[in-house]
N, C-alpha and C positions, 0 to 999 in steps of 0.2 A: 455373548460371553466368550466364545472361542477367540474372537478378535482381541479382546482385552487380555486373555491369557497368553496369546501369542506375543503381544507387545511386551508384556511383563517378562516373559521368558527371554526375549531378544535383548531388551534394554537393561534388565537386571532389577532385582528387588529394591535397590537403593533409590529408584525413581519415586517410590511411594513414601519416602521418609520425610519429604517436605511438601507443603501445600501446593506449590506450583511445579516442583521438579518432576512430578508424575506426568505432566503434560508436555513440558518442554524437553527437547532432547538433550542428552549429554553432549559434551563437546568432542565428538569424534566423527571421522569421515563416514563410518558405517552408519551411525545413527542419523546423520544429516541425510544420507542417501535414503534411509528407511522413511524418514519424515517426508522427503520429497515424493517417494513412491506412494505413501499413504494418501498424500494430498491429490494424486492424479489417477489412482488405480481404478476409479469408477468413471473416469471421464469419457466423453464421447467426442472429444476434440483432438484432431491429429496433432495440433501444435503442442499440446501438453506432453505427448509421448516423444515428439521431436526434441523438445526442451530437455526431457530426461536423458535421452540418448546423447545429446550434445554434451551434457554435464557428466554423464556416466556411460561412455560408449562400451565399457566392459563391465558394467555394474551387475549386481546379482539378479536384477530384473530385466536386463537388456533384451534377452530373448523374448520374454513375454511382451515387453514394450514394442518390439519390432512386429511381433505377431498381431497385436492389437492395432498397431498403426496400419498394417497391411489390410486388416479387415475393414477399418474405417474408410480407407481410401477406396477399397473395392466396392463398398456399399454406397459411396457417394454417387449422387445422380449424374448420369452421363449427359454431356452436352449434345443435344440433337443435331444431326447434320444440317448444314445450311440449305435452305430451299433453293432450287435452280432459279437463275435470273429470269425475270419476266420481260417480255418484249417491251412493255410500257410500264415502268415502275409506277405504282400508285403514289399519288401526292399525299403523303402523310407527314404529320409533325414528327420531329425527332423524338425518340423515346425519352421519357422523363424519369429521372431516378426517383423511385418511390420514397416517400417520407418514412422514417423509422416508426414502427408501431408505437402508439402512445403507451407510456408506462402507467400502471395503475396508480391512482392518487394515494398518497400516504394515508394509512388508516387513521381515522379521527381518534384523537386521544380521549380516553374516558374522563368523565368529570372527576375532579379531585375527590369528591365525596364517595365515589364508587370504588375506590381502592385505598388501602392503608397509606397514610402519609409517609413518604420516604424519610430516612434520617436527614436532619438538616445539613445542607452542604456548607462547607466553610465559606465565609464571606470572601468575595473576590478582592484581591489586593488593589491598592491605589493605581498600580500600573495598568490594570484592566480598564479603569475608567479613562485613562489617558490615551489608550490605544486609538489610532486613527487608521482609516483605510486609504490605500494608495492604488492607483491604476494608471500605468504609464502610457497605455495605448488602447484603442478599442478592443483589440484581440488579446491583450495582456491579461493574465490572471490578476484578480484582486488580491492585494497584500494587506496584512495587518502589521502596523508599526509597533514595535515593542522596545522599551528602554533597556539600558544595561541593568543587570540585576544579579542577585546571588540566589542559589537554591541548592538543595541536596539532590544529587543525581544517583540513580541506581537504587538497589534494595538489598538489604542484608538478609531478607527472609525468602527471596525468590530463588531462581535458578542461579547456578554458580557464575554464569556469564554476566549477571546483573550486579555482581558484587566486586568490591565493597561499595556501599553507599558512601559518597564523598562530596565534599563541598566544591561547588563550581561558581566562580564569579565571571559572568560574561563581560568581556573586556570592552564591548562597544554595543550600541543599539543596533538593531537589525529589523528587517521586515520579512515576513513569511506568508506563504499563500493562505488565504482564508479557506480555500478549498484545494483539493488535489487538482492537478492539471487535467483538464477535460479533453475528451476526444475532439471537440470543436477547436480548442486551443492548439492541440497537437497538429490538427489538420491545417491550421494556418501556417505552421512551419513547413509542412509538406508542400502546400501550394506555393510557398516561396522558394521551393527547391532546395531547402536546407536540411530537412529531416527526411528519413527514408519512408516510403509508402509501405505500410505493413498491412497485409490483407485483413488480418483479424481485427486490427484497430479500425480500419475503414468500415467494417461491418457493424460497429457498435454505435449506439445512440449518442448524439452530440453532447448531451448534458450528463453523461456518465463519465467516471474517471478513466482517463487513458490508461491502458494496461497492456500486458504482453510486451513490456518494454524493459530493456536492459539498462544497467547503469551507464553504459556507453551511449545509449539512446538519450537518456536524460541529460548527459553532458552536452550532446549535440544540440538539444533544445535550448538549454540555458545559454550556450555560446551564441546561438542565433538570436535569442531574445536580447542579450547584452549588446550585440552588434546593431540590432534594429533600433533599440531605444537609447543607446548610449549610457545605460545604467549598469552597475556591476552585479548582474544576476548570477546566481550560482545555486548549487544544492545547499540546503542547511547542513551545518555540522550536527553530529549526533547530540551534542549538548544543547544546541539551540533547539533542535527538534523536540527533545524531551521537555525542556523548559516551556516551550510553546504549547505542547500537547497537555501538559499538566494544567494549564490555564490558571496558575496561581495556587493550585491545591497541593497538599502534601500527602494525600491519601492514595490508596491502591489504584483507584480510578479517579478521573478528574471530578466526578460527581460524588465521591464518597468511598467507603470501604466495601460496600456490597454492590453486586450487579443490579441494575435497574433497567427495565424494558424501555425502549425508545431512545437510548443514549448512544448506542453504537451499532454499526452495521455488521452483525455476525449471525451465524445460524442459530445461536441460542439467545439472541439479544432482543427478540421481539420484532414487530412490524415497523416499517415495510421491509420485507426480505423475500428474495427469490433466489433459488439455487443457481439459476442460469447465469445471473449477472449481478453485480452490485447495484444498489439503488442510485438514482441520480444524485449528484453532489448536493449537499445541503438538506438531505432528507431527514437527517437526525439532528438533535439539539446541538447548539454551539457550546463550547466550553467557556470558562471565565474570561478568556481573551478574545472570544469571538470566532475561534477556529472550528470548522466542521470536519467530521469524519477522520480525525487523527487515530481513532480506535476503530478497527474494522475497515470496511470498504475495500481498499487494496493495501498491500504492503508498500511502504514508501522508502525509496532509496535515500540515503544521506551520503555526505561527502566522505565519511571516514573509512579507513581500512579496517577490516575485522580484526579484533583482538578478543581472546576468549574470556577476558575479565577486565575490570577497570583498574587493575593494579598498574600504576605508572601513567594513567590517563592525564591529559592536560587539565589544569585547574582553572584555565581562563576561557574555556569554551571553544578553543580552536579545534579544527579538524585534526584527528589523530591519524596521521598518514604514514605510509612507508614507501620507499622506493620500489617501483615496479609492482605495486600491489594489484592483484587481480581478484581478490575476494573482498567484497564490500558489505557494509551493514545495511539491513533493511529493518524498518520499525513499524509497529502498530497493528500487525495482524491483518486478516482479510475477511471478506464476507463468507468465505467457505470454512473459516476456522470457528472453533467453539469459544464460549465465553472465557475460558481460562487463558486465552491468548490476548484478552483485552486490557489487562493491567498496563499502565502507562510505561512501566519499565521493561516490558517484553521486547526482546531483540533477537535477531537472527542474521544469518549470513547468506550470500549468494555470489556466484561467479559474475564478475562485472560485465562479461560479454554475452551472458545467457538471457534470452527472453523467456518469461514465464507468465502465464495468464493471470496470476494473482499479484503481479508486481507493477507498481506505478510510481509516481513521485509527486512531491510538492516543492515549490521553488522558494528561494530566499534571495535577498539582496542586501547589500550594505546601505545604511542611511547615515546622513550627517547628524 
């Protein structure tokens, strides 16, 4: 109760006047900083506090962040001193990197008769039936090919950053990742010498979404993939991302108007869920276009520069960019967020150069 009262006091009573505005922050630097701090304040990972201090070196919580960072580093296990050399070294095999611990299997879904039937989902459009999968190389992410289409982007009932709802006609077909880029796929770029080796990513299971990545890191990856395959890989535009994430639906979520368990990877969304990390990619149901994990799992970088609302946004699905833009859009929410972050219109911003443990990405490319 005290936490709720504090947030209301800081952000103002107007947060509670709209169904979603009480969860999403208003568009001000102070409130974005508060949301950042709220998302990491209970963390035991040094990288989270380092990311906060990089984004807000003189922020209101900077002193506390430095104190916790020092405590975490001080409590880290010390590396034991090397043993003195032996006269005759034993002939042993080189150490083998241990396999990551097996993740628990997704909980079995209850039989349909054991729970009330969910509201009927809108039928998938013809475009969903025509979608095809593309994979340009063994280590490349699988893509879903989508035709050019028109849809309504944004929401007039959500947070002010999602307004106004507006018509968008995608000017060309495109392909987008069936899943978020995985640790294994990121490591292929690392092994090729094109992407930076990030300690936190290296410690993650191969089949989980790559995270703790900046927008700049994502650009490095798609540039490498384009050069390797000869295909025009890139980040999806914000319009392409929302169109694909909707899966042909016009409702609040791709599956309907109400939250349903097993549809998205968030802390209020049902199993499989662990606080320590997101579930392996594909653990939750696919939307009408065959995409997995667009809601929850990790926040996903898109190509666009951040704008506080959709007034003046392109109507043809192009990236809405600005010269020297350093604040970029992320979409979809993460596994550490609540169900109120799962609507398909939810959007947020982040500094392009800052790595944060909840941020990853999904790729796109042009198709003929």
